[in-house]
N, C-alpha and C positions, 0 to 999 in steps of 0.2 A: 855925217851920222844922223839917223832919225832920232828924234826926241820922243821918249815915252815917259809916262808918269806912273809910279806905283803908289797908290794910297795904302797906308798900312805897311809900308815897305820895311819898317823895323820889326815887324811881327814875325812869327814863325814861318808861315807860307810866303809872305811878302819878301822877307830877306833872302830866302832861297831863290825866289824868282828874280830878284834884283841881281844876285850873283851871276845867274845864267844869262840874263840880258846884257850885262856888261861884257861877259865872255863873247857874246855874239856881235859886239861892236856898237850897241845902242848907246845913245846919250841918255842916261837914266836920272830922273829926278824922283827922289823919295819924299813923300809927304806923310807925316806921322805926328800925332800929338803925344806919343809916348805913354798913353794910359796903360796899355797892355804890351806894346812893343818896347824893345830895348835897343838903345843905340849901339851896344856892343855887338848886336847881331849883324851889323853891316860895317863893323870896324875894319879898316884897311881896304874897303872897296872904293873904287873911283866913281863916285856919284855925288850929285848935289843933294843935300838934305835940307828940307824945309820943315821946321817944327810948326805945324798948323793943324787945325781941326776941320774935318769935312763939313761941319755945321757952319763954317765961315765961308759964305758964298763968294765974297770979295776976294779972299785969299785964293780960292780955287780958280777964279777967273784970271788972276794974275799969274798963277803957276801954269795953267793949261795953255797959255799962248804958244802957238807954233808946235803943238803936240800932235803926233801921229796917232798914238794909242794910249788910252788910260786903262791900266789894270786896277780895278777897284776891289782891293783886298780889305780895306779898312772896315772894321765892324766891332761892335761889342759882342764878343762870343759868349757861348755857354747857355744851354737851356736852363740850368739851375739859376744862373744870375738873372735871366730874364723873368723868371717866376718871382724872384725876390724883388726885382725892380723893373717892372714892365715899362714904366714911363721913360726911364733912361734908355732902355733898349730901343724903344720906339723912336726916340729923339735922334739917337746916333745912327741907327740902321736904316730907318725910313727917311727921315728928313735929310740925313747926311747923304744917302744915295740919291735922293731927288736933287740935291745941290750939285753932286758930281755930274749928273746928267744935264742939268741946266748949264753949268759951266762948260761942259763938253760941247753942247749945242752952240753956245754963244761964241766959243773959241774955234769952232769948226774942226773939232777933233774927228778923225776918220772913224774910229771904232772904240767902243768901251767894252771891256771884258769884265763881267760882274761875277764875283765869287758868291754863289748861292750855296744851298745846303740840302742834303738828302732829308733833313728834318721836315721839309715841306710836304713830304709824302705822308707823314704821320704813321699811324699804326694800322693801316689798311692790311687785311690778311693776304692780299694777292702778292706773290713773289714770282720773279724779280720785279723791281720797280721800273716802270717804263715812263719816259718823258710825257707820253700822252695820257697818263692816268690822272684822274681827278685828285688834286692836292687835298690833304686833310691835316693841316697843322695842329699840333697838340700843345704848343707853348708859345708865349709871346715872341721868343726868338724865331721860331719857325714862321710865325705870321709876318714878322719883319722881313725875313728873307724872301717870302713869297710876294710881299708888297713890292720889294725891289725888282723882282722879275716882271711884275705887271707894269711897273714904271718903265723898265727897259723896253718892253714890247710897245707901249704907248709912244715912247719917244722915237722908236723906229718907224712906227706907222704915221705919226703926226708930223714929226720934224725931219725924218729921213736920216736920223743918227743910227749908224750901224751898231748893234749890240749883240753880245753873246753872253748867255747865262750858263755858268758851269756849276752843276750841282755836285759838290764835293761829298764823298762818302768817307767819314772817319779817317781823316788825314793824320799821319804820324811821321816822325823822322827827326833828324838833328835840328837843334835850336828850339824845340818845343819846350814850353815852360812846365816843369813838373811841380812847382811850388805853390801855385795859386790854389785856393779852395775850389776853383772851377776848372782845374786842369783836366785834360783828357785822360782816358784810361791808360793808354800805352806808356806815356812818360811817368805816370804815377806808379804803375806796376814796376817798371824798370828800376826806378830810383829806390823804391822800397826793397826790391829783391837784391839789388847790388849791395845795399847796406845790411843785408841779412834779415830784413823785416818781412813778414808775410804780407802778400798783397791783400787789399781790402776789396771784396766783391759786393756790389749792391744788388740785392735780389738773390736768386738761386744760382746764377752763373750760367744758366742755359739760354739766356738771351743771345742772339747772334748779331754780328756786324760784318760789313764788307769794308775791311781796312785797306787804305790806299797810301802808298809810300809817297812822300812829298816830291821826290824827283819826277814821278809820273804826273803829278799835279802840275808841276812847273812846265813839263813838256806839253801838257794839254793846253795851258794858257798860251804858249808860244804858237802852237798849231792853230788855236782859235784866232790869233792875230793874223797869221799868215794866210790862212784859208779864206776863200770868199764865201763865208757862211755867216748866218745869223741864227738866233733861236736858243733853245735850251738843250743841254747835253749832260748826261750823267758822267761823272769822273770817278771811276772805281776800278776794281779788279774783276768784278763779276763772280766773286767767290766769297763765301762767308765762313766765319768761325765763331764758336761760342766764347763768351768771356772766360769761362772756366778753362777751356782749352788754350786760350790766349795766355793766361797766367801760367799754365803748364809748359807751354812752348818757351816762354821767356825764362822760366826757371831751368829748363833743360839747357838752353843756350848759355846761361850764366853759370850753370853747374851748381845750382842750389836746390835743396829739398826743404820746402817750407809748406806749412798747412795754411791755406787761405783763411782769412777772417770774413765771415758773411755778415752783412749789415742789411738793414731794411731797404727796399727799392726806393729810388728817388722819383719824385713827381715829375711828370713830363717825359720820362724816358720811354722809348718805344721798345717793343718786345723783339722784333726781328727786322733786319735790314739787309737787302741784297739788290744789287743794281743789274739791270740789263744794259750792257754797253755796246750793243750792236749798232745803234744809230751813231754813237760817237766814233766807233771804229770806221764806219762807212763814210761819214761826212767829214770827220777831222783827220782820218788816217791815224787815229790814236790806238796804241796797243801797249798795255802796261808791261813794263820790263821787270818789275819786282813782284815776286810772290811774297807772301807774308813772312816766311822764314828768312829769305834773303834780305828783305827790308828791315826786319827786326835785328838781324846780325849787324847791319850797318849802324842802326840806331843805338843798339847797346854798346857798340864799340865807341861811338861818339860820346855817349853819356859817361862811359867808363873813364874817358880821357878828360871830360869837361865838368864832371859833377862837382868837384871841389871848388871849381872856379865860378860855378853858377850862383 
């Protein structure tokens, strides 16, 4: 079995990725400091778990020995959190990513798959967002993700370490945390609506997003490992919906009629987001299998069964 490492493997996306890698027969090592990840996310999965921090270079070097691929999912997420504490975001997301790349180089890892973010595009008016557009980050979180991309490119050019950067667009699905003050919009909406509480919308609700189901993101990561490719790729559906319509769709699926509560816009939030995925489809062979409604139905079903246990 080939050995792979998933940093942040106890987190939302990481744990879903770990589960699929195990099914495919890989020897999986999970590295997580459990700041935002939860050990119960990988409960029952046959993998080695190392509680460590990506800012600990020595630990990374020990863990990455004889590793074929590193899936670097670990990060301190959230635009709002980064605005509140930019120093910590910088430390974890930039220094941590640099450490992952150094350890990968030193341990002769074949490829690093880096989880980047659509936030690097910022609020440029041009839609859809293409990988060759000039980035325009609007938050410390976005800056940190863009810096990670630059480090990946430099390590490819200078050291010959193969790297792929996947720009995720608004990922949602099972195992996403709805309880943090920095939680993403989909789990927050679902959990409030299931409990009969109206969803809270920041701003006027007309802002749009390209929501991506987590299983499509997992598939993209595995394609990025298997394909002989490097560079930056958008991971999305190539379709967008307004936050207001998202809330309406969730209420329709749940069977609830609630009047949303509108709150002031949050700093750092962009107005519109939509991905061009033509390059990803061409180079990775990626094609999203879940439209928004299908993904929401799966996600709502999962939260309905697990909400009380969360």
